[in-house]
C-alpha positions in Angstrom: 9.4 -10.7 -6.4 7.2 -7.6 -6.3 8.5 -7.1 -2.8 10.2 -3.8 -3.6 8.0 -0.7 -3.6 8.3 3.1 -3.7 7.1 5.3 -0.9 3.6 6.5 -1.6 1.3 9.2 -0.3 -2.4 9.4 -0.1 -3.2 12.7 -1.7 -6.9 12.9 -1.4 -10.3 11.4 -1.6 -13.1 12.5 -4.0 -16.6 11.6 -3.2 -18.8 10.5 -6.1 -21.9 12.5 -6.8 -22.6 11.0 -10.2 -23.2 7.3 -9.5 -24.8 5.5 -6.6 -22.5 2.5 -7.3 -19.3 4.3 -6.7 -18.6 5.8 -3.3 -15.5 7.7 -4.3 -11.9 7.6 -5.5 -8.8 7.4 -3.3 -5.9 9.3 -4.8 -2.3 8.2 -4.2 1.0 9.2 -5.7 4.6 7.9 -5.8 7.7 8.6 -7.8 10.2 6.4 -9.7 13.6 7.7 -10.8 12.0 9.0 -14.1 8.3 9.6 -13.4 5.7 10.5 -10.9 2.8 8.1 -10.9 -0.9 8.6 -9.9 -2.9 5.7 -8.5 -6.6 6.0 -8.4 -8.5 3.4 -6.3 -12.2 3.5 -7.1 -14.3 2.5 -4.1 -17.6 0.9 -5.0 -20.5 -0.5 -3.0 -20.0 -4.0 -1.4 -16.4 -3.2 -0.5 -15.2 -3.4 -4.1 -12.0 -1.5 -5.1 -10.6 -1.0 -8.6 -7.0 -0.1 -8.8 -5.7 2.0 -11.7 -2.4 3.8 -12.2 -0.5 5.8 -14.8 2.3 8.3 -15.1 1.2 11.8 -14.0 2.4 13.4 -17.3 -0.2 11.2 -19.1 -3.1 12.2 -17.0 -5.1 13.8 -19.8 -4.0 11.2 -22.5 -6.7 9.1 -23.9 -4.6 5.9 -23.6 -3.0 6.8 -20.2 -3.4 3.3 -18.8 -2.0 1.7 -22.0 1.2 3.7 -22.6 4.6 2.2 -22.3 7.1 4.4 -20.5 10.2 2.3 -21.4 11.3 2.8 -17.8 11.4 -0.9 -17.0 10.3 -0.6 -13.3 7.4 -2.9 -13.5 8.1 -4.9 -10.3 8.5 -2.0 -7.9 5.5 -0.1 -9.5 3.2 -3.1 -9.1 4.8 -3.7 -5.6 3.7 -0.1 -4.7 0.1 -0.8 -5.9 0.1 -4.0 -3.8 1.2 -2.0 -0.7 -1.6 0.5 -1.4 -4.0 -2.5 -1.6 -2.7 -3.9 1.7 -3.1 -0.4 3.2 -6.8 -0.4 2.1 -7.3 -3.9 3.4 -6.0 -2.8 6.9 -8.8 -0.2 6.9 -11.5 -2.3 5.3 -11.2 -6.0 6.3 -13.9 -7.0 3.7 -12.1 -5.3 0.7 -12.3 -7.1 -2.6 -10.1 -5.9 -5.5 -10.6 -6.0 -9.2 -8.8 -4.6 -12.3 -8.5 -4.9 -16.0 -5.0 -5.3 -17.5 -5.0 -2.6 -20.1 -3.6 -3.7 -23.4 -0.3 -2.0 -24.2 0.2 0.9 -26.6 3.7 1.7 -27.6 3.7 5.3 -28.9 7.2 4.8 -30.4 6.1 2.1 -32.8 2.4 3.1 -32.8 1.4 -0.5 -32.0 -1.4 -1.7 -29.8 -1.6 -5.1 -28.1 -4.8 -7.2 -28.2 -6.9 -7.2 -25.1 -7.1 -11.0 -24.7 -4.6 -12.2 -22.1 -2.4 -9.2 -22.6 1.1 -8.6 -21.2 -0.1 -6.5 -18.2 -2.8 -9.0 -17.3 -0.2 -11.8 -17.2 2.1 -9.8 -15.0 -0.7 -8.7 -12.7 -2.0 -12.3 -12.4 1.4 -13.6 -11.5 2.0 -10.7 -9.0 -1.3 -11.1 -7.2 -1.0 -14.9 -7.0 2.6 -14.6 -5.7 2.1 -11.6 -3.3 -1.5 -11.7 -2.2 -1.9 -15.5 -2.0 -5.0 -17.4 -1.3 -5.4 -17.1 2.5 -7.5 -13.9 2.3 -8.6 -13.9 -1.3 -10.1 -16.2 -3.9 -8.6 -15.3 -7.3 -10.8 -15.3 -10.4 -10.3 -14.0 -13.9 -11.7 -13.6 -17.3 -8.6 -13.9 -19.6 -10.4 -12.9 -22.8 -11.2 -9.5 -21.2 -8.0 -9.3 -19.2 -10.1 -8.9 -16.0 -8.7 -10.1 -12.7 -10.6 -10.3 -9.4 -9.5 -11.0 -5.8 -12.6 -11.7 -3.7 -12.2 -11.4 0.0 -13.1 -14.8 1.5 -15.1 -13.1 4.2 -17.6 -12.2 1.5 -20.0 -14.5 -0.4 -18.0 -15.4 -3.4 -20.9 -16.0 -5.8 -22.6 -12.8 -4.8 -19.3 -10.9 -5.2 -18.7 -12.3 -8.7 -22.3 -11.2 -9.6 -21.9 -7.8 -8.0 -18.5 -7.1 -9.7 -19.9 -8.1 -13.1 -23.0 -6.0 -12.6 -21.0 -2.9 -11.5 -18.5 -3.2 -14.3 -21.3 -3.6 -16.9 -23.1 -0.5 -15.6 -20.1 1.7 -14.8 -17.8 0.8 -17.6 -20.5 0.1 -20.1 -18.8 -3.1 -21.3 -20.3 -6.5 -21.6 -18.2 -8.4 -19.1 -19.6 -11.8 -18.4 -18.0 -14.1 -15.9 -17.4 -17.7 -16.8 -15.9 -19.2 -13.7 
């Protein structure tokens, strides 16, 4: 599962001038039969990467990470993000990955899912455990906030948990407390 993936291209890198915590953003794109997707991988200090993706047509939409497309291509889309993560890991052997599973918003029914243990978080958790395993990464999560972290075992795990929490609190201005 999550083995299939779309071909992707690295389409650029934007250096960050705003914040000393974020070094920049790697930009990727890939296409499904119905949509072109953009993947943004934010690169932070301490070898931390945050993966985010959305359909290109929703780039300016306030809920771009939350929208359902009704395309039903979850496995190859997530498989593509995993391939991108593995590509980053080839270049940065200390890479640690983190993300928040956005709660789903269905524009057709105008309904929004709760953030706690949402559908995307459950799928991401399953995909990362199945495809990335525990040889290279220690998996940690905060289900109530739908936050998932894969800490590279070459890093100090306690320091990385602290560092990710500190960065998320400062950059995303959310109170994300780790309870591991």
